[in-house]
VEXKOLNU-645648 format. One line per field, with one value per residue (C-alpha): residue in three letters; x, z, y; residue number from 1. Coordinates in Angstrom, 2 decimals, padded with zeros to 5 digits, always signed. Example, Ala and Ser with C-alpha at 12.3 -4.5 7.8 and 13.67 -1.06 7.14 Angstrom:
# VEXKOLNU-645648
r	c(ALA, SER)
xx	c(+012.30, +013.67)
zz	c(+007.80, +007.14)
yy	c(-004.50, -001.06)
k	c(1, 2)
This chain:
# VEXKOLNU-645648
r	c(MET, MET, THR, ASP, TYR, GLN, PRO, ILE, ASP, CYS, GLY, LEU, HIS, SER, ALA, TYR, GLU, LEU, ALA, ILE, MET, HIS, ALA, GLY, LYS, LEU, ARG, LEU, SER, TRP, TYR, ASP, ALA, THR, GLY, ALA, LYS, HIS, ILE, GLU, LEU, LEU, ILE, PRO, THR, ASP, LEU, ARG, THR, ARG, ASN, GLY, GLU, GLU, LEU, PRO, VAL, ALA, VAL, ASN, ALA, VAL, GLY, GLU, GLU, LEU, GLU, ILE, ARG, LEU, ASP, ARG, ILE, THR, ASP, CYS, ARG, PRO, VAL)
xx	c(-025.73, -023.29, -020.90, -017.80, -015.51, -012.03, -010.10, -006.54, -003.24, -003.48, +000.25, -000.98, -003.33, -001.02, +001.02, -002.17, -002.51, +001.07, +000.72, -002.26, +000.05, +002.44, +001.01, +002.84, +001.78, +001.33, +001.23, -002.30, -003.62, -007.06, -010.49, -013.33, -017.30, -017.06, -014.00, -011.96, -008.43, -007.09, -003.29, -002.87, -000.84, -003.06, -002.26, -003.38, -006.20, -008.01, -009.64, -013.08, -015.01, -018.92, -021.12, -018.11, -015.82, -012.60, -012.28, -008.91, -009.68, -007.04, -006.94, -005.98, -004.18, -006.67, -008.23, -011.07, -012.07, -012.12, -012.62, -011.20, -012.39, -008.58, -009.74, -009.63, -005.98, -003.77, -000.28, +000.74, +004.16, +005.77, +006.90)
zz	c(-004.06, -004.35, -001.22, -000.53, -002.12, -003.47, -006.35, -004.61, -006.91, -009.65, -007.95, -004.68, -005.52, -007.18, -004.09, -002.52, -004.65, -004.45, -000.63, -000.84, -003.33, -001.32, +001.70, +003.48, +007.25, +007.00, +009.62, +008.28, +009.55, +008.86, +009.66, +009.73, +009.15, +012.54, +012.19, +014.57, +013.77, +014.48, +013.40, +013.55, +011.93, +009.24, +007.01, +003.34, +001.89, -000.88, -002.74, -003.59, -004.88, -003.17, -004.75, -006.21, -003.69, -003.00, +000.46, +000.92, +003.03, +005.52, +008.99, +012.38, +014.79, +016.71, +013.32, +012.75, +008.89, +008.69, +004.97, +004.82, +002.53, +000.55, +000.72, +004.58, +004.80, +005.95, +006.18, +004.87, +006.08, +004.80, +008.01)
yy	c(-001.33, +001.46, +001.96, +004.56, +002.37, +003.63, +001.05, +000.62, +000.56, -002.57, -002.37, -002.85, -005.23, -007.77, -007.61, -009.40, -011.64, -012.59, -012.35, -015.00, -017.17, -017.59, -017.60, -014.87, -013.58, -009.87, -007.68, -005.48, -001.55, -000.89, +000.56, -001.21, -000.17, +001.93, +003.61, +001.67, +000.69, -002.46, -003.69, -007.29, -009.70, -012.30, -015.29, -013.89, -016.61, -015.19, -012.32, -011.71, -009.02, -007.92, -004.99, -003.50, -003.94, -005.80, -007.76, -009.69, -012.86, -013.63, -015.48, -014.43, -015.72, -017.48, -018.26, -016.39, -014.98, -011.60, -009.58, -006.53, -003.79, -003.10, +000.68, +000.17, -000.67, +001.72, -000.35, -003.80, -005.19, -008.34, -011.16)
k	c(1, 2, 3, 4, 5, 6, 7, 8, 9, 10, 11, 12, 13, 14, 15, 16, 17, 18, 19, 20, 21, 22, 23, 24, 25, 26, 27, 28, 29, 30, 31, 32, 33, 34, 35, 36, 37, 38, 39, 40, 41, 42, 43, 44, 45, 46, 47, 48, 49, 50, 51, 52, 53, 54, 55, 56, 57, 58, 59, 60, 61, 62, 63, 64, 65, 66, 67, 68, 69, 70, 71, 72, 73, 74, 75, 76, 77, 78, 79)
């Protein structure tokens, strides 16, 4: 299935992998599929690929698991 996914820079991809390995908290800002902006403190747990899209998996403060397209993340800061 074709999507409008835009691959991200390899260095940024590596930074997400390191955050997963170290179980560090990240403050992420992103837009969801409807265009709504989100800013949350998350703990990244995995990185998945589906339909050619790269999706970090993260857990929020209430234990909800989220998948966020990497190309929709606008800011990522370690906490």
